[in-house]
C-alpha positions in Angstrom: -1.3 -18.5 16.8 -4.1 -20.8 16.7 -1.8 -23.9 17.6 0.0 -21.9 20.4 -3.2 -20.7 22.0 -4.2 -24.1 22.2 -1.7 -25.3 24.4 -1.7 -22.5 26.1 -5.0 -22.8 27.1 -4.3 -26.3 28.2 -1.7 -25.8 30.5 -3.5 -22.4 32.1 -7.2 -23.3 31.4 -7.6 -19.5 30.0 -7.1 -18.2 26.3 -3.3 -16.4 25.9 -4.5 -12.8 26.3 -3.6 -10.5 23.1 -4.2 -7.1 23.8 -3.1 -6.0 20.5 -2.4 -7.6 17.0 -2.3 -6.3 13.3 -2.0 -2.2 13.2 -2.7 -0.3 10.2 -0.5 2.7 9.5 -3.7 5.1 10.8 -3.0 3.4 14.5 0.7 3.1 14.0 0.4 7.3 13.7 -2.2 7.0 17.3 0.4 4.3 18.8 3.4 6.5 18.2 1.2 9.9 19.9 0.6 7.9 22.9 3.5 5.8 23.2 6.6 7.8 22.0 10.1 6.5 21.9 8.3 3.1 22.9 6.5 2.3 19.2 8.5 2.2 16.1 7.8 4.8 14.0 4.8 4.4 11.7 5.2 2.3 8.8 8.1 0.5 10.2 6.1 -1.6 12.9 6.0 -5.5 12.2 2.6 -4.7 13.9 1.6 -3.2 10.1 2.6 -6.7 8.5 0.4 -8.6 11.1 3.4 -10.2 12.3 3.6 -9.0 16.3 0.9 -9.5 19.2 1.1 -7.3 22.2 0.1 -9.7 25.1 -1.8 -8.1 27.9 -0.3 -7.6 31.4 -1.2 -10.8 32.7 0.5 -12.6 30.3 3.7 -10.8 29.8 5.0 -11.9 33.7 5.4 -14.5 35.8 4.1 -18.3 34.9 2.9 -17.5 31.6 5.7 -15.5 30.8 8.2 -18.6 31.5 5.5 -21.0 29.4 5.6 -18.9 26.5 9.3 -18.3 26.6 9.7 -22.2 26.4 7.0 -22.9 24.1 6.3 -20.0 21.9 9.5 -20.9 19.6 8.1 -24.6 19.1 5.4 -22.2 17.1 7.5 -19.5 15.5 6.6 -16.8 18.8 9.3 -15.5 20.4 10.0 -12.1 22.5 12.8 -10.6 20.0 16.7 -9.5 22.2 15.4 -5.8 21.5 12.5 -5.9 23.5 14.8 -7.7 26.1 17.2 -4.8 26.6 17.2 -1.8 24.3 13.4 -1.0 24.6 12.1 -3.2 27.4 9.1 -4.9 25.9 7.8 -8.2 27.3 4.7 -8.1 26.6 5.6 -7.5 22.6 6.0 -11.1 20.5 6.7 -11.4 17.2 6.3 -14.3 14.4 10.0 -15.3 13.3 8.9 -16.7 10.6 7.3 -14.0 9.0 10.0 -11.5 10.0 12.4 -13.7 8.9 11.2 -14.0 5.3 10.8 -9.7 5.1 14.4 -9.9 6.1 13.2 -7.7 9.5 16.4 -8.1 11.1 18.6 -7.8 8.0 20.4 -4.2 6.8 18.4 -5.0 3.6 15.7 -4.6 5.1 15.5 -1.1 6.8 17.6 0.0 3.1 14.4 -1.1 1.4 11.8 0.2 4.1 14.0 4.1 3.6 13.4 3.6 -0.1 9.8 3.0 0.1 9.0 5.1 2.6 11.2 8.1 -0.2 8.9 6.7 -2.1 5.9 7.0 -0.8 6.7 11.3 -0.3 7.4 11.3 -3.5 4.4 10.1 -4.6 1.3 9.8 -3.2 1.0 5.8 -3.8 -1.8 3.5 -2.2 -0.7 0.9 0.8 -0.6 -2.0 -1.4 1.7 -0.4 -4.7 4.1 0.7 -1.8 4.0 -3.0 -0.1 5.0 -4.0 -3.5 7.5 -2.1 -4.1 8.6 -3.0 -0.8 8.7 -6.5 -1.7 10.2 -5.8 -5.2 13.2 -5.3 -3.4 16.6 -3.2 -5.1 14.0 -2.5 -8.2 12.6 -0.6 -7.0 15.2 1.6 -5.9 14.2 5.7 -6.1 16.4 7.9 -8.9 17.0 10.3 -5.8 18.5 7.7 -3.7 21.7 7.6 -1.7 23.4 6.2 -4.0 22.3 8.4 -7.2 23.0 11.9 -5.0 26.8 10.5 -4.2 27.3 9.4 -7.6 26.0 12.9 -8.7 28.2 14.6 -6.4 31.3 12.8 -7.2 31.2 13.8 -10.6 30.3 17.4 -9.8 33.6 17.2 -7.7 35.8 15.3 -10.8 34.8 18.1 -12.8 35.3 21.3 -10.6 37.9 21.2 -7.8 37.8 23.4 -4.8 39.7 25.6 -4.7 
């Protein structure tokens, strides 16, 4: 971000205006309450990983936005495709190497995240432990996972056929 800002400052004579960056879980809940559908479900936001920024209104339009679209990817920052269509958020930019490392836009990310959210409800553990469980991937499967439930349902059906 620092290198991107230096180049932005060379082009515009001022710093890039960032209105929001990292969000704690409490801040994610507050954002969801105030922004409604525009905000991610608390616990799923890439702001919570420190991988997203929200630009000030002055930098999400016009020549600043065009410059960022052309130059941001050089330093790994992009306005993701979903923010250009389904939820129009020109101010939302993500650090792509970080989101790629986490697999944010792969289906496995959301299934692992669901497991972590389920585990959070089942066990009141601290944030670091939840993060470690998420990063552990498939090994953190809960015994109450969907696969286990389907397996139990299937075995019950095989034992007691329906009339």
